[in-house]
C-alpha positions as CSV (number, residue, x, y, z in Angstrom):
1,M,0.0,0.0,0.0
2,T,1.3,3.5,-0.9
3,T,1.4,6.4,1.5
4,A,-1.3,8.1,-0.6
5,T,-3.6,5.2,-0.1
6,L,-2.9,5.2,3.6
7,Q,-3.8,8.9,3.8
8,T,-7.0,8.4,1.9
9,S,-8.2,5.5,4.1
10,S,-6.9,6.6,7.5
11,P,-4.3,9.2,8.5
12,R,-3.0,7.1,11.4
13,T,-3.8,3.3,11.2
14,Y,-3.8,0.3,8.9
15,P,-6.7,-2.2,8.4
16,S,-4.4,-5.3,8.2
17,L,-0.9,-6.6,8.6
18,R,-0.6,-6.9,4.8
19,A,-1.6,-3.3,4.3
20,A,1.1,-2.2,6.8
21,W,3.8,-4.3,5.3
22,I,6.2,-1.4,4.5
23,P,6.2,0.2,8.0
24,L,6.0,-3.2,9.7
25,A,8.9,-4.6,7.8
26,A,11.0,-1.4,8.4
27,L,10.3,-1.5,12.2
28,C,11.1,-5.3,12.3
29,L,14.3,-4.6,10.5
30,A,15.3,-1.9,12.9
31,F,14.5,-4.2,15.9
32,F,16.3,-7.1,14.3
33,V,19.6,-5.3,13.7
34,E,19.5,-3.8,17.2
35,M,18.9,-7.3,18.8
36,V,21.4,-9.2,16.6
37,D,24.1,-6.7,17.6
38,N,23.7,-7.9,21.2
39,T,25.3,-11.3,20.3
40,L,26.8,-11.0,16.8
41,L,30.3,-10.1,17.9
42,S,30.5,-12.7,20.7
43,I,31.6,-15.4,18.2
44,A,34.2,-13.1,16.7
45,L,36.0,-12.1,20.0
46,P,39.0,-14.5,19.6
47,T,39.6,-13.1,16.1
48,I,39.2,-9.5,17.3
49,G,41.6,-10.2,20.1
50,R,44.3,-11.4,17.7
51,D,43.8,-8.6,15.2
52,L,43.8,-5.8,17.8
53,G,46.2,-7.4,20.2
54,S,43.7,-7.0,23.1
55,G,43.4,-9.0,26.3
56,T,40.5,-10.8,27.9
57,T,39.3,-7.8,29.9
58,A,39.2,-5.5,26.8
59,L,37.2,-8.2,24.8
60,Q,34.7,-8.4,27.6
61,W,34.1,-4.6,27.2
62,V,33.7,-5.0,23.5
63,T,30.3,-6.7,24.3
64,G,29.8,-5.0,27.7
65,A,30.0,-1.5,26.4
66,Y,27.1,-2.0,24.1
67,S,24.8,-3.7,26.7
68,L,25.6,-1.1,29.4
69,T,24.8,2.0,27.3
70,F,21.9,0.2,25.7
71,G,20.3,-0.8,29.0
72,G,21.1,2.4,30.8
73,L,19.5,4.7,28.2
74,L,16.3,2.8,27.4
75,L,14.1,4.8,29.8
76,T,15.7,8.1,28.8
77,A,15.2,7.4,25.1
78,G,11.6,6.4,25.6
79,S,11.0,9.6,27.5
80,M,12.6,11.7,24.8
81,A,10.5,10.0,22.1
82,D,7.2,10.9,24.0
83,R,8.3,14.5,23.9
84,L,10.2,15.0,20.7
85,G,8.3,12.6,18.4
86,R,8.7,8.8,18.1
87,R,9.4,8.7,14.4
88,R,11.9,11.5,14.7
89,V,13.9,9.8,17.5
90,L,13.8,6.5,15.7
91,L,15.1,7.9,12.4
92,T,17.9,9.7,14.3
93,G,18.8,6.5,16.1
94,L,18.9,4.6,12.8
95,A,21.0,7.2,11.1
96,V,23.6,7.2,14.0
97,F,23.6,3.4,14.2
98,G,24.3,3.0,10.5
99,S,26.9,5.8,10.3
100,V,28.8,4.7,13.3
101,S,28.8,1.1,12.1
102,L,30.7,2.2,9.0
103,C,33.4,3.7,11.2
104,V,34.6,0.2,12.3
105,V,36.8,0.2,9.2
106,L,38.9,3.0,10.9
107,V,39.3,1.0,14.2
108,S,42.9,0.0,15.0
109,T,42.8,-0.5,18.8
110,A,40.5,-2.3,21.3
111,G,39.8,1.1,23.0
112,E,38.5,2.5,19.7
113,L,36.3,-0.5,19.2
114,I,34.9,-0.3,22.8
115,A,34.1,3.4,22.2
116,L,32.4,2.6,19.0
117,R,30.3,-0.2,20.6
118,A,29.2,2.2,23.4
119,V,27.9,4.7,20.8
120,L,26.1,1.9,19.0
121,G,24.5,1.0,22.3
122,I,23.3,4.6,22.7
123,A,21.8,4.5,19.1
124,A,20.2,1.1,19.8
125,A,18.5,2.5,22.9
126,A,16.9,5.2,20.7
127,M,15.6,2.4,18.5
128,A,14.3,-0.4,20.7
129,P,11.4,1.1,22.7
130,I,10.3,3.3,19.8
131,T,10.0,0.4,17.3
132,N,7.6,-1.4,19.8
133,S,5.7,1.8,20.5
134,L,5.3,2.6,16.8
135,V,4.2,-0.9,15.7
136,F,1.6,-0.7,18.4
137,R,0.3,2.6,17.0
138,L,0.0,1.2,13.4
139,F,-3.3,-0.5,14.3
140,D,-6.5,0.3,16.2
141,D,-7.7,-3.3,16.4
142,A,-6.5,-5.2,19.5
143,A,-6.0,-8.5,17.6
144,L,-3.9,-6.8,14.9
145,R,-1.8,-5.2,17.6
146,M,-1.1,-8.5,19.2
147,R,-0.2,-10.1,15.9
148,A,2.1,-7.2,15.0
149,M,3.7,-7.5,18.4
150,T,4.1,-11.2,17.8
151,V,6.0,-10.5,14.6
152,M,8.2,-8.0,16.3
153,I,9.1,-10.4,19.2
154,V,9.8,-13.3,16.8
155,V,12.0,-11.1,14.7
156,G,13.8,-9.6,17.6
157,M,14.4,-12.9,19.5
158,S,15.5,-14.5,16.2
159,G,18.2,-11.8,15.9
160,F,19.3,-12.4,19.5
161,V,19.5,-16.2,19.0
162,L,20.9,-16.2,15.5
163,G,23.6,-13.7,16.3
164,P,26.3,-16.3,17.0
165,L,25.3,-18.4,14.1
166,L,25.3,-15.6,11.6
167,G,28.6,-14.3,12.9
168,G,30.2,-17.7,12.8
169,T,29.1,-18.3,9.3
170,A,30.2,-14.9,8.1
171,L,33.6,-15.2,9.7
172,A,34.3,-18.2,7.4
173,H,34.2,-15.9,4.4
174,V,34.9,-12.2,5.5
175,R,36.8,-10.2,8.0
176,W,35.1,-9.5,11.4
177,E,34.6,-5.8,10.5
178,W,32.0,-6.7,8.0
179,L,29.8,-7.9,10.9
180,L,29.3,-4.3,11.8
181,V,29.6,-2.7,8.3
182,V,26.4,-4.6,7.2
183,N,24.5,-2.6,9.7
184,A,24.7,0.5,7.5
185,P,22.6,-0.7,4.5
186,I,20.1,-2.4,6.9
187,A,19.7,0.9,8.8
188,L,19.3,2.8,5.5
189,I,16.5,0.4,4.3
190,A,14.8,0.7,7.7
191,C,14.9,4.5,7.5
192,I,13.3,4.5,4.0
193,G,10.5,2.2,5.2
194,V,9.8,4.3,8.3
195,R,9.7,7.5,6.3
196,L,7.3,5.9,3.7
197,G,5.0,4.1,6.0
198,V,5.0,5.4,9.5
199,P,2.9,8.6,9.9
200,A,4.5,11.5,11.8
201,D,3.4,12.0,15.4
202,R,0.6,14.3,15.9
203,P,1.2,17.1,18.5
204,E,-1.7,15.8,20.6
205,D,-0.1,12.4,20.9
206,L,3.0,13.8,22.5
207,T,3.5,15.1,26.0
208,K,4.4,18.7,26.4
209,D,6.2,18.2,29.7
210,A,9.8,19.3,29.8
211,L,12.4,16.6,29.7
212,D,13.3,15.4,33.2
213,L,17.1,15.7,32.9
214,P,17.8,14.9,36.6
215,G,15.6,11.9,36.3
216,A,17.3,10.8,33.1
217,A,20.7,11.1,34.7
218,L,19.7,9.1,37.8
219,S,18.0,6.4,35.7
220,I,21.1,6.0,33.5
221,T,23.3,5.8,36.6
222,T,21.0,3.3,38.3
223,I,20.6,0.9,35.4
224,G,24.2,1.3,34.2
225,L,25.7,0.6,37.6
226,A,23.3,-2.3,38.3
227,C,24.2,-4.0,35.0
228,Y,27.9,-3.4,35.6
229,A,27.6,-4.8,39.1
230,M,26.2,-8.1,37.8
231,T,28.8,-8.3,35.1
232,S,31.6,-7.5,37.5
233,G,30.3,-10.0,40.0
234,V,30.8,-12.8,37.4
235,D,34.2,-11.5,36.2
236,H,35.8,-10.3,39.4
237,G,33.9,-11.8,42.3
238,W,30.9,-10.6,44.2
239,L,33.0,-9.2,47.1
240,S,35.5,-7.4,44.9
241,A,35.8,-3.6,45.3
242,A,34.5,-2.9,41.8
243,T,31.4,-5.0,42.3
244,L,30.6,-3.7,45.8
245,A,31.1,-0.1,44.8
246,S,28.9,-0.4,41.7
247,A,26.2,-2.2,43.6
248,I,26.2,0.4,46.4
249,G,26.2,3.2,43.8
250,A,23.2,1.6,42.0
251,V,21.2,1.4,45.2
252,A,22.0,5.0,46.1
253,A,21.1,6.2,42.6
254,A,17.8,4.2,42.7
255,I,16.8,5.8,46.0
256,A,17.6,9.2,44.6
257,F,15.7,8.5,41.4
258,V,12.5,7.4,43.3
259,R,12.7,10.5,45.6
260,H,13.2,12.8,42.6
261,E,10.4,11.2,40.5
262,R,7.9,11.5,43.4
263,R,8.7,15.2,43.9
264,S,9.0,16.2,40.2
265,A,6.1,18.1,38.6
266,A,6.9,16.4,35.2
267,P,8.6,13.1,36.1
268,M,10.3,11.0,33.4
269,L,8.6,7.9,34.8
270,D,5.5,8.5,36.8
271,L,5.8,6.0,39.6
272,R,2.0,6.2,40.1
273,L,1.7,4.0,37.0
274,F,2.9,1.0,39.1
275,S,-0.3,1.2,41.1
276,N,-1.9,-0.2,38.0
277,G,-1.7,-4.0,38.3
278,T,-1.2,-4.4,34.5
279,V,1.9,-2.2,34.5
280,R,3.3,-3.8,37.7
281,G,2.6,-7.4,36.7
282,A,3.7,-7.1,33.1
283,T,7.0,-5.6,34.1
284,L,7.6,-8.3,36.6
285,A,6.7,-11.1,34.3
286,Q,8.9,-9.7,31.5
287,T,11.8,-9.7,33.9
288,G,11.1,-13.4,34.6
289,T,11.1,-14.3,30.9
290,S,14.4,-12.6,30.3
291,I,16.0,-14.4,33.2
292,A,14.9,-17.7,31.7
293,M,16.0,-16.9,28.2
294,A,19.4,-15.3,29.0
295,S,20.3,-18.1,31.5
296,V,19.5,-20.8,29.1
297,M,21.2,-19.1,26.1
298,F,24.4,-18.5,28.1
299,G,24.4,-22.0,29.7
300,L,23.7,-23.8,26.5
301,I,26.4,-21.9,24.5
302,L,28.9,-23.4,27.0
303,H,27.2,-26.8,27.0
304,F,27.3,-27.2,23.2
305,Q,30.7,-25.7,22.4
306,Y,32.7,-26.9,25.4
307,A,31.0,-30.0,26.9
308,Y,30.0,-31.3,23.5
309,G,33.0,-29.8,21.6
310,W,30.7,-28.5,18.8
311,S,31.8,-25.8,16.4
312,P,30.2,-22.3,16.7
313,V,28.1,-22.9,13.6
314,R,26.8,-26.2,14.9
315,A,26.1,-24.7,18.3
316,G,24.2,-21.9,16.6
317,L,22.1,-24.4,14.6
318,A,21.3,-26.2,17.9
319,N,19.2,-23.2,18.9
320,L,16.9,-23.4,15.9
321,P,14.1,-25.1,18.0
322,I,13.7,-21.7,19.6
323,I,13.2,-19.9,16.3
324,V,10.8,-22.6,14.9
325,T,8.7,-22.7,18.0
326,M,8.5,-18.9,18.2
327,L,6.7,-19.1,14.8
328,A,4.7,-22.3,15.4
329,A,3.5,-21.3,18.9
330,T,1.7,-18.1,17.6
331,P,-1.8,-19.7,17.2
332,L,-1.5,-21.5,20.6
333,S,-0.5,-18.3,22.4
334,E,-3.3,-16.2,20.8
335,W,-5.8,-18.9,21.5
336,L,-4.8,-19.0,25.2
337,A,-5.2,-15.2,25.4
338,R,-8.6,-15.3,23.7
339,R,-10.0,-18.3,25.5
340,F,-8.8,-17.7,29.1
341,G,-7.7,-14.0,29.2
342,H,-4.3,-12.5,30.0
343,R,-3.9,-13.7,33.6
344,I,-4.5,-17.4,32.9
345,A,-2.6,-17.4,29.6
346,C,0.4,-15.8,31.4
347,L,0.1,-18.3,34.2
348,V,0.2,-21.1,31.6
349,G,3.3,-19.4,30.1
350,A,5.0,-19.2,33.5
351,A,4.3,-22.9,34.1
352,C,6.0,-23.6,30.7
353,L,9.0,-21.6,31.7
354,A,9.4,-23.2,35.1
355,G,8.7,-26.7,33.6
356,S,11.3,-26.2,30.9
357,L,14.0,-25.2,33.3
358,A,13.1,-28.1,35.6
359,G,13.3,-30.3,32.5
360,L,16.7,-29.0,31.6
361,A,17.9,-29.9,35.1
362,W,17.2,-33.5,34.1
363,G,17.9,-33.3,30.4
364,V,21.4,-31.7,30.3
365,D,23.1,-35.1,30.7
366,H,20.5,-37.0,28.6
367,G,21.5,-35.8,25.1
368,Y,20.5,-33.1,22.7
369,A,17.0,-34.5,22.1
370,A,16.0,-34.0,25.7
371,I,17.4,-30.4,25.6
372,A,15.6,-29.6,22.4
373,V,12.2,-30.6,23.9
374,C,12.9,-28.3,26.9
375,M,13.8,-25.5,24.5
376,V,10.5,-25.9,22.7
377,L,8.5,-25.8,26.0
378,M,10.5,-22.8,27.2
379,T,9.8,-20.9,23.9
380,V,6.0,-21.6,24.2
381,G,6.2,-19.9,27.6
382,L,8.4,-17.0,26.3
383,R,6.1,-16.4,23.3
384,T,3.0,-16.4,25.4
385,V,4.2,-14.2,28.3
386,M,6.3,-11.8,26.3
387,T,3.7,-10.9,23.7
388,I,0.7,-10.6,26.1
389,C,2.8,-8.5,28.6
390,A,4.3,-6.2,25.9
391,V,0.9,-5.4,24.4
392,A,-0.8,-5.0,27.8
393,L,2.0,-2.8,29.2
394,V,2.0,-0.4,26.3
395,D,-1.8,-0.2,26.2
396,A,-2.0,0.4,29.9
397,M,0.0,3.6,29.5
398,P,-1.6,7.0,28.8
399,S,-1.7,7.7,25.1
400,N,1.1,10.2,25.3
401,R,3.4,7.9,27.2
402,T,3.5,4.8,25.0
403,S,7.2,5.1,24.3
404,I,8.1,5.2,28.0
405,G,5.9,2.1,28.4
406,A,7.8,0.3,25.7
407,A,11.0,1.4,27.2
408,L,9.9,0.1,30.6
409,N,9.2,-3.3,28.9
410,D,12.6,-3.4,27.3
411,T,14.3,-2.2,30.5
412,A,12.7,-5.1,32.4
413,Q,14.0,-7.5,29.8
414,E,17.5,-6.0,29.8
415,V,17.7,-6.2,33.6
416,G,16.3,-9.8,33.5
417,S,19.0,-10.7,30.9
418,S,21.7,-9.3,33.1
419,I,20.4,-11.2,36.2
420,G,20.1,-14.5,34.2
421,T,23.6,-14.3,32.9
422,A,25.0,-13.3,36.3
423,I,23.2,-16.2,38.0
424,V,24.6,-18.8,35.6
425,G,28.1,-17.3,35.5
426,T,28.3,-17.1,39.2
427,L,27.0,-20.6,39.9
428,I,29.2,-22.2,37.3
429,A,32.2,-20.5,38.9
430,A,31.1,-21.7,42.3
431,L,30.0,-25.2,41.4
432,V,32.3,-26.1,38.5
433,T,35.4,-24.0,37.9
434,T,36.4,-20.3,37.8
435,Q,38.4,-20.8,34.6
436,L,36.7,-22.6,31.7
437,P,39.4,-24.4,29.6
438,A,39.4,-24.1,25.9
439,G,38.8,-27.0,23.6
440,T,37.0,-30.2,24.4
441,W,36.8,-30.9,28.1
442,N,37.9,-34.1,29.8
443,G,35.4,-36.5,31.3
444,D,35.7,-35.3,34.9
445,L,35.1,-31.7,34.0
446,V,32.1,-32.6,31.8
447,A,30.6,-34.6,34.7
448,S,31.2,-31.7,37.1
449,F,29.6,-29.3,34.6
450,F,26.5,-31.4,34.2
451,H,26.2,-31.6,38.0
452,G,26.4,-27.9,38.2
453,E,23.8,-27.4,35.4
454,R,21.3,-29.6,37.3
455,I,21.6,-27.4,40.3
456,I,21.5,-24.2,38.3
457,Y,18.4,-25.0,36.3
458,G,16.6,-26.4,39.3
459,L,17.1,-23.2,41.2
460,L,16.2,-21.1,38.1
461,A,12.9,-23.1,37.7
462,V,11.8,-22.0,41.2
463,L,13.0,-18.4,40.8
464,V,11.5,-17.8,37.3
465,G,8.3,-19.6,38.2
466,L,7.8,-17.4,41.2
467,I,8.6,-14.1,39.3
468,A,6.6,-14.9,36.2
469,A,3.6,-16.3,38.0
470,G,3.7,-13.4,40.5
471,G,3.6,-10.9,37.6
472,A,0.8,-12.9,35.8
473,L,-1.4,-12.8,38.9
474,S,-1.4,-9.0,38.7
475,L,-2.9,-8.9,35.2
476,T,-6.6,-8.8,34.5
477,N,-8.8,-11.4,32.8
478,S,-8.9,-9.3,29.7
479,R,-9.1,-11.1,26.4
480,S,-8.1,-8.0,24.5
481,T,-5.9,-5.1,25.3
482,E,-8.8,-2.7,24.9
483,E,-9.9,-3.3,28.5
484,H,-6.8,-1.4,29.7
485,P,-7.7,2.2,28.8
486,A,-5.1,4.9,29.3
487,E,-7.3,6.8,31.6
488,E,-7.0,4.2,34.3
489,T,-3.3,5.1,34.7
490,A,-3.4,8.8,34.0
């Protein structure tokens, strides 16, 4: 459908997914490239280390710099989008993301690459919440919104899971710099699609409140230090000076943020929104899903490549059950939401998450088939909880705060991912070994690793089950997002 046709039929929304294929494809492309960059370079770290002559700590920051700036700026970017315009902020983020990616050809040291990755994380933070907010606004119909959000989540999670596979395959043919250079044409295509198909924000859909700069600074400090504390705990120990200092700083910044937001006349994140059970429950449940996914992804990467001795490409292919199930589970998840409502559907999803983690506690030393079955069950839970909570959370927000709602959704997932990775990394260090040897492991180490995995996934089953189910219980019995009007939270 052309832009002219859109303006003739409706200045703001589309009647079907097919009619919205241009903006939907562009938003999905933007979300995909942002998510795939989370994991794309992880497979290339040894090659990067050799080329740039960098040590282990520097390589950790090649990936950590992206995740820290990304996670720390999500709420700020969402707040800016609700004030300056969602399409404008997204186009700016895409332009910066593509342009900075091209600069990788000029990189000659690890420090330069770390700085480049940090800037990419800033640009990605300007893209992630806005893509979800805009795709939500393409449609008036609740069912279309849920299907569109399903497409976004499948594409985004596919990028996250496929990052190592795509990176490993590409490295067999091209230099590692091309893993970032390819971002530029993708960002350009996404920009064109957004310009053609996404209507500009109307003034009445934006908030006129001034940007809460102190709140933005405190939220960046809180989330950035919290994510760093979890990473530092895995790398340097939970009682190290760096870990303790960052954890204390995060707590202090969080307290200051809450006090400031309560007193501010125009807060970046109105904390009264959390009195709404949908906002509170969806945020909590999303945190649980990301703990589950990040912990399983991190644990199974080690399981396949080290315990099994598989190549990066084969290990990446082993994650395909997640992608296939993300697509195949769509009818089931939508049926659960229509038939039983959000609360029961999310409780079913939480049970799938807890059950899959409990299954992995048994299946890790029973071969790949057992693991694949658990991956399928986990993905059914992820697909159900993530889509319902994303739609419900954005729709529960006032109409001029949808970007901050999407940012809150993404922040919960980013924090959950950091927690999941930290839990697995810490427990492996405590139960198995602090230094993972390269190459195929000997029989004793494999047996010790399997024993550690059984304990880890058993504990995670309880933790994720409680968090996801607790969040689900705060949702309503709504069978459509239309039962969560913005006025309830205004």
